[in-house]
C-alpha positions as CSV (number, residue, x, y, z in Angstrom):
1,M,-22.8,22.9,1.4
2,L,-24.5,21.6,-1.8
3,L,-24.4,17.5,-0.8
4,S,-26.3,18.8,2.4
5,I,-29.1,20.9,1.0
6,I,-29.5,17.7,-1.5
7,S,-30.0,15.2,1.1
8,L,-32.3,17.5,2.9
9,V,-34.0,17.9,-0.2
10,F,-34.0,14.2,-0.7
11,T,-35.1,13.4,2.7
12,A,-38.4,15.7,2.6
13,V,-39.7,14.4,-0.4
14,L,-39.1,10.6,1.0
15,L,-41.1,12.0,3.7
16,V,-43.6,13.4,2.1
17,L,-44.0,10.2,0.1
18,I,-43.9,8.2,3.0
19,G,-46.8,10.1,4.5
20,A,-49.2,10.2,1.7
21,V,-48.8,6.0,1.4
22,F,-49.8,6.2,5.4
23,L,-52.9,9.0,4.6
24,T,-53.9,6.9,1.5
25,P,-57.2,4.5,1.6
26,F,-55.0,2.0,0.0
27,P,-54.0,-0.8,-0.2
28,H,-55.6,-3.2,1.9
29,W,-52.5,-4.2,3.5
30,L,-53.1,-7.0,5.4
31,T,-54.2,-8.9,2.1
32,Y,-51.3,-7.4,0.1
33,F,-48.7,-9.1,2.4
34,K,-51.0,-12.3,2.6
35,I,-50.3,-12.8,-1.3
36,W,-46.4,-12.1,-0.5
37,H,-46.8,-15.2,2.0
38,H,-48.3,-17.2,-0.6
39,I,-46.2,-16.6,-3.0
40,L,-42.9,-17.6,-1.0
41,F,-44.3,-20.1,1.0
42,D,-47.6,-22.0,-0.6
43,P,-46.3,-25.4,-1.9
44,E,-49.0,-25.4,-5.0
45,P,-46.9,-27.4,-7.1
46,S,-48.6,-25.9,-10.5
47,I,-46.8,-22.9,-9.5
48,G,-43.3,-22.4,-10.5
49,F,-40.3,-20.1,-9.5
50,K,-40.6,-18.2,-12.6
51,D,-44.2,-17.7,-12.4
52,R,-43.7,-16.5,-8.6
53,W,-40.8,-14.3,-9.4
54,K,-43.4,-12.4,-11.9
55,Q,-46.1,-12.2,-9.5
56,A,-43.6,-11.0,-7.0
57,F,-42.8,-8.2,-9.3
58,Y,-46.0,-7.0,-10.0
59,L,-46.3,-6.4,-6.6
60,L,-42.8,-5.0,-6.5
61,N,-43.9,-2.4,-8.9
62,Y,-47.1,-2.0,-7.3
63,A,-45.4,-0.5,-3.9
64,I,-42.8,1.5,-5.8
65,K,-45.7,3.6,-7.8
66,L,-47.8,3.6,-4.6
67,P,-46.2,7.0,-3.3
68,F,-46.6,8.7,-5.9
69,I,-50.3,8.0,-6.6
70,A,-51.0,8.6,-2.9
71,L,-49.4,11.8,-3.1
72,C,-51.5,12.7,-6.3
73,W,-54.7,11.6,-4.3
74,C,-53.7,13.6,-1.3
75,L,-53.8,16.2,-3.9
76,D,-56.5,16.1,-5.2
77,D,-58.1,17.6,-1.8
78,L,-55.5,20.4,-1.9
79,L,-55.9,21.4,-5.6
80,F,-59.6,20.7,-6.5
81,P,-61.6,20.0,-3.2
82,E,-64.8,21.2,-5.5
83,Y,-65.0,17.2,-6.2
84,R,-66.5,16.3,-2.9
85,Q,-69.6,18.7,-3.4
86,Q,-70.4,16.5,-6.7
87,V,-73.6,15.0,-6.1
88,I,-73.9,11.3,-7.4
89,R,-77.9,11.3,-7.9
90,T,-79.8,7.7,-8.9
91,P,-76.6,6.0,-9.4
92,V,-77.2,2.4,-11.6
93,F,-75.7,-0.8,-10.3
94,V,-75.6,-3.7,-13.2
95,V,-75.3,-6.5,-10.8
96,A,-75.2,-10.0,-12.4
97,Q,-73.3,-13.6,-13.0
98,P,-69.6,-12.7,-15.4
99,R,-70.7,-13.9,-18.8
100,S,-74.5,-12.4,-19.0
101,A,-74.1,-9.5,-20.7
102,T,-73.1,-6.8,-18.1
103,T,-70.1,-5.5,-20.0
104,F,-72.3,-5.4,-22.8
105,L,-75.4,-3.2,-20.9
106,H,-73.0,-1.0,-18.8
107,R,-71.1,0.0,-22.3
108,T,-74.0,0.9,-23.8
109,L,-75.5,2.9,-21.2
110,A,-72.2,4.7,-20.8
111,S,-72.0,5.2,-24.6
112,D,-74.8,8.4,-24.0
113,E,-72.3,10.4,-22.5
114,K,-74.5,13.1,-22.3
115,T,-76.8,11.4,-19.5
116,F,-74.7,8.6,-17.9
117,F,-70.7,8.7,-17.0
118,G,-68.8,5.1,-16.7
119,I,-65.4,4.9,-15.3
120,R,-62.7,3.6,-17.5
121,L,-59.9,1.0,-16.7
122,L,-57.1,3.3,-16.0
123,E,-59.5,5.8,-14.0
124,W,-60.1,2.9,-11.6
125,R,-56.3,1.9,-11.7
126,Y,-55.0,5.4,-10.8
127,P,-57.8,7.2,-9.4
128,S,-56.6,10.7,-9.2
129,I,-58.0,14.0,-10.6
130,V,-54.4,15.1,-10.7
131,L,-53.3,11.8,-12.2
132,Q,-56.2,11.7,-15.3
133,K,-55.2,15.6,-16.0
134,L,-51.5,14.9,-16.7
135,F,-52.1,11.8,-18.7
136,Q,-54.9,13.9,-20.5
137,K,-52.2,16.7,-21.5
138,T,-49.8,14.3,-22.1
139,G,-51.4,12.3,-24.9
140,F,-51.1,9.3,-22.3
141,L,-54.5,8.0,-22.0
142,E,-55.1,8.4,-26.0
143,R,-51.9,5.8,-26.6
144,M,-53.6,3.4,-23.6
145,S,-56.3,3.7,-25.7
146,Q,-54.4,1.4,-28.0
147,V,-53.1,-1.2,-25.4
148,N,-55.2,-4.6,-24.8
149,Y,-55.5,-4.9,-21.1
150,W,-55.0,-8.9,-21.8
151,G,-51.6,-8.4,-23.4
152,N,-50.5,-9.5,-26.6
153,S,-50.2,-13.8,-26.5
154,D,-52.5,-15.8,-28.4
155,Q,-54.2,-16.6,-25.3
156,A,-54.7,-12.8,-24.9
157,K,-56.0,-12.9,-28.7
158,F,-58.6,-15.3,-26.8
159,A,-59.4,-14.1,-23.9
160,E,-60.3,-10.5,-26.1
161,K,-62.5,-12.2,-28.4
162,M,-64.5,-12.9,-24.8
163,H,-64.0,-10.1,-22.7
164,Y,-63.2,-6.9,-25.5
165,S,-60.9,-4.7,-22.9
166,Y,-58.5,-1.9,-23.8
167,L,-57.0,0.4,-21.1
168,N,-59.3,2.8,-21.4
169,D,-62.3,1.2,-21.7
170,Y,-65.4,1.5,-19.0
171,E,-64.8,-1.2,-16.9
172,D,-66.0,-2.7,-13.7
173,D,-66.2,-1.1,-10.1
174,G,-64.2,-4.6,-9.0
175,F,-60.8,-3.2,-10.5
176,L,-60.5,-0.6,-8.0
177,F,-60.9,-3.2,-5.2
178,E,-58.6,-5.9,-7.8
179,E,-56.1,-3.5,-8.4
180,C,-55.9,-1.0,-5.5
181,F,-56.8,-2.5,-2.5
182,F,-55.8,-6.0,-3.3
183,H,-59.1,-7.4,-1.9
184,Q,-61.2,-8.9,-4.7
185,F,-62.2,-12.4,-6.0
186,Y,-60.5,-11.7,-9.2
187,V,-57.3,-11.0,-7.6
188,I,-56.8,-15.0,-7.7
189,N,-56.7,-15.1,-11.0
190,R,-52.9,-13.0,-11.0
191,F,-52.4,-15.2,-7.8
192,P,-53.7,-18.3,-8.6
193,Y,-53.5,-19.9,-5.1
194,P,-56.7,-21.9,-4.0
195,K,-55.8,-21.6,-0.2
196,L,-55.4,-17.6,-0.5
197,L,-59.2,-17.6,-1.6
198,D,-60.8,-16.9,2.1
199,S,-58.2,-14.0,2.3
200,L,-60.0,-12.6,-0.8
201,N,-63.5,-13.1,-0.9
202,N,-64.4,-12.5,2.9
203,F,-65.6,-8.5,2.6
204,S,-68.3,-9.2,5.1
205,K,-65.9,-10.6,7.3
206,L,-63.7,-7.7,7.3
207,S,-64.0,-5.0,9.9
208,Q,-66.6,-2.6,9.7
209,K,-64.2,0.5,10.0
210,T,-62.5,-1.2,6.9
211,Q,-65.8,-1.6,4.8
212,E,-66.5,1.8,5.2
213,R,-63.1,2.6,4.1
214,M,-63.4,0.9,1.2
215,L,-66.7,2.1,0.0
216,R,-66.0,5.4,0.9
217,T,-63.5,5.6,-1.0
218,Q,-65.0,3.7,-4.0
219,Y,-67.4,7.1,-3.2
220,Q,-64.6,9.4,-3.4
221,V,-63.3,7.8,-7.0
222,I,-67.0,8.4,-8.3
223,Q,-67.2,11.9,-7.1
224,K,-63.4,12.9,-8.8
225,V,-64.6,11.1,-12.4
226,L,-67.9,13.0,-11.7
227,Y,-65.8,16.1,-11.5
228,L,-64.0,15.4,-14.2
229,R,-66.8,14.8,-16.8
230,G,-68.5,18.1,-15.7
231,G,-71.6,17.0,-13.1
232,N,-74.9,16.0,-13.7
233,L,-74.6,12.7,-15.3
234,I,-75.9,9.7,-14.0
235,Y,-73.4,7.1,-12.3
236,I,-73.7,3.8,-14.1
237,S,-71.7,1.0,-12.5
238,K,-70.9,-2.8,-13.2
239,D,-69.6,-5.3,-10.7
240,N,-69.8,-8.8,-11.1
241,E,-68.2,-9.9,-7.4
242,C,-69.9,-7.3,-5.1
243,Y,-72.6,-9.3,-3.3
244,Q,-70.9,-9.0,-0.2
245,R,-71.0,-5.2,-0.2
246,L,-74.4,-4.8,-1.4
247,E,-76.5,-4.2,1.3
248,M,-74.1,-1.6,2.3
249,M,-74.3,-0.1,-1.2
250,R,-78.1,0.1,-1.0
251,S,-77.4,1.9,2.3
252,L,-74.8,4.3,0.8
253,Y,-77.1,5.0,-2.2
254,P,-80.5,4.9,-1.4
255,D,-82.4,6.1,-4.4
256,A,-80.2,3.7,-6.6
257,L,-81.6,1.2,-9.3
258,F,-80.2,-2.2,-9.1
259,I,-80.0,-4.2,-12.6
260,T,-79.5,-7.7,-12.8
261,I,-79.1,-9.9,-15.8
262,T,-79.9,-13.5,-15.7
263,R,-78.1,-16.4,-17.8
264,P,-79.2,-19.9,-17.8
265,S,-76.2,-21.6,-15.6
266,E,-75.2,-24.3,-18.6
267,R,-74.6,-21.1,-20.4
268,F,-72.9,-18.9,-18.2
269,M,-70.7,-21.3,-16.0
270,N,-69.2,-23.0,-19.3
271,S,-68.4,-19.4,-20.7
272,Y,-67.1,-18.2,-17.4
273,I,-64.6,-21.2,-16.6
274,T,-63.1,-20.7,-20.6
275,L,-62.5,-17.2,-20.0
276,I,-61.5,-17.2,-16.1
277,N,-58.7,-20.1,-17.3
278,Q,-57.5,-18.2,-20.3
279,S,-57.7,-14.4,-17.6
280,A,-55.7,-16.7,-15.4
281,Y,-53.3,-17.6,-17.7
282,C,-53.0,-14.3,-19.3
283,K,-52.2,-12.7,-15.8
284,S,-50.1,-15.8,-14.3
285,G,-48.8,-17.4,-16.7
286,V,-50.1,-20.5,-14.7
287,N,-52.2,-23.6,-16.7
288,V,-54.5,-23.1,-13.8
289,S,-56.3,-26.3,-15.1
290,Q,-54.0,-28.5,-13.7
291,I,-54.6,-27.1,-10.4
292,S,-56.4,-29.7,-8.7
293,D,-58.9,-27.6,-6.8
294,W,-59.2,-24.6,-8.9
295,E,-62.7,-25.4,-11.0
296,S,-64.2,-26.6,-7.5
297,M,-63.3,-23.1,-6.4
298,Q,-64.8,-21.1,-9.2
299,R,-68.1,-23.2,-8.9
300,S,-68.6,-22.6,-5.4
301,V,-67.6,-19.4,-5.4
302,R,-70.3,-19.1,-8.7
303,V,-73.1,-20.8,-6.6
304,E,-72.6,-18.9,-3.7
305,A,-72.6,-15.5,-5.9
306,A,-76.3,-17.1,-7.2
307,N,-78.0,-17.3,-4.3
308,Q,-76.6,-13.8,-3.2
309,T,-78.3,-12.7,-6.4
310,I,-81.4,-14.3,-5.7
311,Q,-81.6,-12.8,-1.8
312,F,-81.2,-9.5,-2.4
313,F,-83.0,-8.9,-5.5
314,N,-86.0,-10.5,-3.8
315,S,-85.4,-8.1,-0.8
316,L,-85.7,-5.1,-3.1
317,S,-89.1,-3.0,-4.3
318,E,-90.1,-2.9,-7.7
319,K,-89.2,0.6,-7.7
320,Q,-85.6,-0.1,-6.8
321,K,-84.5,-2.8,-9.3
322,L,-84.6,-4.6,-13.4
323,C,-84.3,-8.1,-13.9
324,F,-83.5,-8.8,-17.4
325,S,-82.9,-11.7,-18.8
326,F,-80.0,-12.5,-21.2
327,D,-82.0,-13.9,-24.2
328,R,-84.5,-11.0,-23.8
329,L,-82.0,-8.1,-23.5
330,T,-79.7,-9.2,-26.6
331,Q,-82.5,-9.8,-29.0
332,N,-84.6,-6.4,-27.6
333,I,-81.3,-4.1,-26.9
334,K,-83.6,-1.0,-27.7
335,D,-86.4,-2.0,-26.0
336,S,-84.7,-3.3,-23.1
337,V,-82.6,-0.1,-22.6
338,E,-85.6,2.3,-22.8
339,L,-86.7,0.3,-19.6
340,V,-83.8,1.7,-17.9
341,Y,-84.2,5.3,-19.2
342,H,-88.2,5.0,-17.9
343,Y,-87.4,4.1,-14.4
344,L,-85.1,6.8,-14.3
345,G,-87.6,9.3,-15.7
346,I,-86.0,10.5,-18.6
347,S,-86.1,9.9,-23.0
348,L,-84.0,8.4,-25.1
349,T,-82.5,11.3,-27.3
350,P,-82.9,11.1,-31.1
351,E,-79.3,10.0,-31.5
352,Q,-79.2,7.7,-28.6
353,S,-82.0,5.9,-30.3
354,E,-80.6,5.9,-33.7
355,Y,-77.5,4.0,-32.1
356,L,-79.5,1.5,-30.4
357,E,-81.5,0.4,-33.2
358,N,-78.1,-0.1,-34.8
359,L,-76.8,-2.0,-32.0
360,D,-80.1,-4.5,-32.4
361,T,-79.2,-5.0,-36.1
362,Q,-75.4,-5.7,-35.4
363,Q,-76.1,-7.8,-32.9
364,N,-78.5,-10.3,-34.6
365,L,-75.5,-10.3,-37.2
366,R,-72.8,-11.3,-34.4
367,D,-70.7,-14.0,-34.5
368,A,-68.8,-14.8,-30.9
369,G,-66.1,-16.2,-32.7
370,Y,-65.2,-18.8,-30.1
371,K,-66.6,-22.2,-28.5
372,T,-67.1,-23.0,-24.7
373,G,-67.9,-26.2,-22.9
374,N,-71.5,-27.8,-22.7
375,E,-71.1,-29.2,-19.2
376,Q,-74.3,-29.3,-16.9
377,F,-74.1,-27.2,-13.7
378,Q,-76.8,-29.3,-11.5
379,E,-75.6,-27.1,-8.2
380,F,-77.6,-24.2,-9.8
381,E,-81.0,-25.7,-9.9
382,L,-82.8,-22.9,-7.9
383,F,-80.8,-20.3,-9.8
384,D,-81.6,-21.4,-13.1
385,R,-85.4,-21.4,-11.8
386,F,-84.9,-17.7,-10.8
387,A,-83.8,-17.1,-14.2
388,A,-87.0,-18.7,-15.8
389,D,-89.0,-16.3,-13.7
390,V,-86.9,-13.2,-14.5
391,D,-87.2,-14.3,-18.2
392,K,-91.2,-14.1,-18.3
393,K,-91.2,-10.9,-16.7
394,H,-88.9,-9.6,-18.9
395,A,-91.1,-10.7,-21.4
396,A,-94.1,-9.3,-19.6
397,L,-92.3,-5.7,-19.7
398,L,-91.6,-5.5,-23.1
399,Q,-95.1,-6.6,-23.9
400,S,-96.5,-3.9,-21.8
401,G,-95.1,-1.6,-24.3
402,H,-92.6,-3.0,-26.4
403,L,-92.2,-5.0,-29.6
404,I,-91.0,-8.5,-28.6
405,K,-89.2,-10.2,-31.8
């Protein structure tokens, strides 16, 4: 009798978990199984058995956790249905090439928690109100704030110098697409098979229904975090790989402000190649410099993104965009950030103004602590002209009412 009851309970729980998986919007199963195919059958010689086992373990670990994450995702609608009433007003999207101070601007704005709210890495990874409340009560979030996203190896320490990231830091919207949907360009850092690229960097080729489901899910996650923060705040986003989603984002968020930051290709690309190689090693254990098509793939993706940046920002009205140059921003932090507030029709608080002044001083004394290459990238000629034009316009904006250093 007891065994029968236990069996029934176990079956019921199992059916609930399986049902939750079918109801949850992630992952993008086609890509998930495509990754499995590459792990098992891709002949890439630079990725050995040990590396493939590590990749397989990551996918299996995700599959084991998914039913519980999915259940919590579904429970949010039963226990906290009010989150759907949260209004995402005048969101700010920072969209630019990597290594262009996007994280710096994103976290600087998110630090003003009376005005903005950003989303932390663990909130993207576990996008559930139920889970986040559980993490908060158990002290899990506090412990995770001490965990380095990159790990503890020498390569991780180098990657941390280039992109400081702990598990409870404000992070890129791309983490939702990378770690929950398995459909984002940076997935290739963990599974570095060049032939996998076409399955990851093809949002525009997905069905309309799939595209809408992904963006609707992102919208829900933002609503959930806004509910946790208490509402009446402006969402600040950063995403370096959302170019194929931008037109749909413009429609979904008609009152959004889009910000880009430009940096000459020689500087951002050399920095990017250095970091992306370290990132891939930290995540996969693979020395990607030995993969013949790796760098050419990275360069072609960045050129495409550069051209999409130009096209999108040229299509926006002046009221919908702010274009910063890397040097003007990092040398005039307070004045540049104040421009964002001005565009949103709000004023800096005295506390935030003091914080930005101190940040200006710290930035001027900052030592990067790492070195990158000095290669030239001729294929970015169009983007470099765009960046030069942005620099002039940013200087004019600062000159119109602010002091240029």
